[in-house]
C-alpha positions as CSV (number, residue, x, y, z in Angstrom):
1,M,-19.2,16.1,-19.0
2,E,-17.4,17.2,-16.2
3,T,-16.1,13.6,-15.5
4,Q,-14.6,13.6,-19.2
5,K,-13.2,17.0,-18.5
6,N,-11.5,16.2,-15.2
7,Q,-10.0,12.7,-17.0
8,L,-8.8,14.7,-20.0
9,Y,-7.0,17.0,-17.8
10,L,-5.6,14.2,-15.6
11,E,-4.5,12.7,-18.9
12,N,-3.0,15.6,-20.1
13,L,-0.5,15.8,-17.1
14,G,0.8,12.6,-17.9
15,L,-1.5,10.6,-15.2
16,D,-3.5,7.4,-15.7
17,P,-6.8,7.5,-13.8
18,L,-9.3,5.1,-14.5
19,P,-12.3,6.5,-16.6
20,T,-15.5,6.5,-14.6
21,F,-19.0,6.5,-15.9
22,H,-21.2,7.9,-13.4
23,Y,-25.0,7.1,-12.8
24,G,-27.4,9.9,-13.9
25,T,-24.9,10.3,-17.2
26,D,-27.0,9.5,-20.4
27,Y,-25.6,5.8,-21.4
28,T,-24.7,7.3,-24.9
29,E,-21.6,8.6,-22.6
30,L,-20.7,5.0,-21.9
31,E,-20.7,4.2,-25.4
32,V,-17.9,6.7,-26.0
33,L,-16.1,5.6,-23.3
34,V,-16.1,1.9,-24.3
35,K,-14.6,3.0,-27.7
36,K,-11.5,4.6,-25.9
37,Y,-11.0,2.7,-22.8
38,K,-10.8,-1.1,-22.3
39,Y,-11.3,-1.1,-18.3
40,L,-13.3,1.7,-16.6
41,G,-15.3,2.4,-13.3
42,L,-19.0,2.2,-12.7
43,G,-19.3,4.9,-9.7
44,G,-22.1,7.6,-8.5
45,L,-24.4,4.8,-7.2
46,T,-25.0,6.4,-4.1
47,P,-28.7,7.8,-4.9
48,I,-29.6,4.3,-6.1
49,F,-27.6,1.9,-3.6
50,K,-30.5,0.7,-1.5
51,D,-32.7,0.5,-4.5
52,K,-32.0,-2.9,-5.6
53,K,-34.4,-2.5,-8.8
54,K,-32.9,0.6,-10.0
55,L,-29.3,-0.6,-9.3
56,I,-30.2,-3.8,-11.3
57,N,-31.7,-1.8,-14.2
58,H,-28.6,0.9,-14.4
59,F,-25.9,-2.4,-14.2
60,S,-28.2,-4.2,-16.9
61,K,-27.5,-1.1,-19.2
62,C,-24.0,-0.6,-18.7
63,F,-23.0,-4.4,-18.8
64,N,-25.1,-4.5,-22.0
65,I,-22.6,-1.8,-23.5
66,L,-19.7,-3.2,-21.7
67,N,-20.0,-6.7,-22.7
68,K,-20.7,-5.8,-26.6
69,N,-17.3,-3.9,-26.5
70,K,-15.4,-6.6,-24.5
71,T,-14.7,-3.6,-21.8
72,K,-13.7,-4.4,-17.9
73,A,-15.5,-2.8,-15.0
74,H,-14.5,-1.7,-11.6
75,G,-17.5,-1.4,-9.5
76,W,-16.9,1.8,-7.2
77,G,-18.5,1.0,-3.9
78,T,-19.8,-2.2,-5.2
79,T,-19.7,-5.5,-2.9
80,A,-22.8,-6.6,-2.5
81,Y,-23.1,-10.3,-3.1
82,D,-26.3,-10.5,-5.1
83,I,-25.0,-7.9,-7.6
84,L,-21.7,-9.6,-7.7
85,I,-23.1,-13.1,-8.8
86,K,-25.5,-11.1,-11.7
87,F,-22.8,-8.8,-13.2
88,P,-19.3,-9.9,-14.3
89,F,-17.3,-7.0,-12.6
90,Y,-13.3,-7.0,-13.2
91,S,-12.8,-5.6,-9.7
92,V,-14.8,-4.0,-7.1
93,D,-14.1,-2.0,-3.8
94,S,-16.1,-0.7,-0.7
95,T,-15.3,0.5,2.8
96,S,-18.0,-2.1,4.2
97,W,-15.7,-4.4,5.7
98,L,-14.6,-1.3,8.0
99,S,-18.2,-1.1,9.3
100,G,-16.9,-3.6,11.9
101,G,-14.6,-1.7,13.2
102,K,-16.7,1.1,13.5
103,F,-20.0,-0.5,14.9
104,G,-19.1,-3.7,16.2
105,N,-20.6,-5.4,12.8
106,I,-19.0,-8.9,11.6
107,V,-19.8,-10.1,8.3
108,E,-19.8,-13.8,7.9
109,F,-20.0,-15.4,4.3
110,K,-21.7,-18.3,4.9
111,N,-23.8,-20.8,2.3
112,N,-23.3,-18.4,-0.4
113,K,-24.9,-15.6,1.6
114,L,-23.3,-12.4,3.1
115,K,-24.9,-11.4,6.4
116,S,-23.9,-9.0,9.0
117,G,-24.6,-8.1,12.6
118,N,-23.7,-7.9,16.1
119,W,-24.9,-11.4,17.2
120,N,-25.8,-11.7,20.6
121,G,-24.1,-8.3,21.2
122,N,-20.9,-10.5,21.7
123,T,-19.0,-8.5,18.8
124,K,-18.8,-5.3,20.8
125,K,-16.6,-6.9,23.3
126,L,-14.1,-7.7,20.5
127,N,-11.1,-5.7,19.3
128,Y,-11.9,-3.4,16.3
129,K,-8.7,-5.4,14.6
130,T,-10.1,-8.6,15.3
131,I,-13.5,-7.7,13.9
132,N,-11.9,-6.1,10.8
133,K,-9.7,-9.2,10.2
134,F,-12.5,-11.6,10.5
135,N,-14.5,-9.5,7.8
136,I,-11.7,-9.2,5.4
137,E,-11.2,-13.1,5.6
138,N,-14.9,-13.3,4.8
139,Y,-14.9,-10.8,2.1
140,I,-12.1,-12.6,0.6
141,K,-14.2,-16.0,1.0
142,M,-17.1,-14.4,-0.8
143,S,-14.8,-12.7,-3.7
144,R,-13.1,-16.5,-4.3
145,Q,-16.9,-18.1,-4.5
146,V,-17.7,-15.0,-7.0
147,S,-14.6,-15.5,-9.2
148,L,-15.3,-19.2,-9.4
149,L,-19.2,-19.1,-10.3
150,W,-17.9,-16.5,-13.2
151,K,-15.3,-18.9,-14.1
152,E,-17.9,-21.8,-14.1
153,R,-20.1,-19.4,-16.6
154,G,-17.2,-18.8,-18.9
155,I,-15.8,-15.6,-17.6
156,S,-12.4,-15.5,-16.0
157,W,-10.0,-12.8,-15.6
158,D,-6.8,-14.8,-15.5
């Protein structure tokens, strides 16, 4: 309810923020949003981010409503490959790629899997810019693969 109040307040100021449906909100609110907006965000996922079963259940309910109304979705903080291949997000974002610069972890997208780590301790010796560049390149590879997969399934955002 507060989210909708904030949305209307900003719109009345002449702004065009992306409306967002938060986890924990009654799904009837999402049904209201899809009648007014053709593109919205799905957020508030922190409480269930590590519980894949709850996350998948939540997204299943959301995309059931979104797809019926042909509404595009942005996944706030959503870049897990296994989620992206299950649900046809229009766009997503997260700061995961930055963990390389913070913690010396690299992310590699290989064989349709995104894995991260500090392999052999060697990444700690690399410059954070080098690590972040490598991570960005691998997230781009993953993004292209996900887009190709959805295009093969008949969903394209071109």
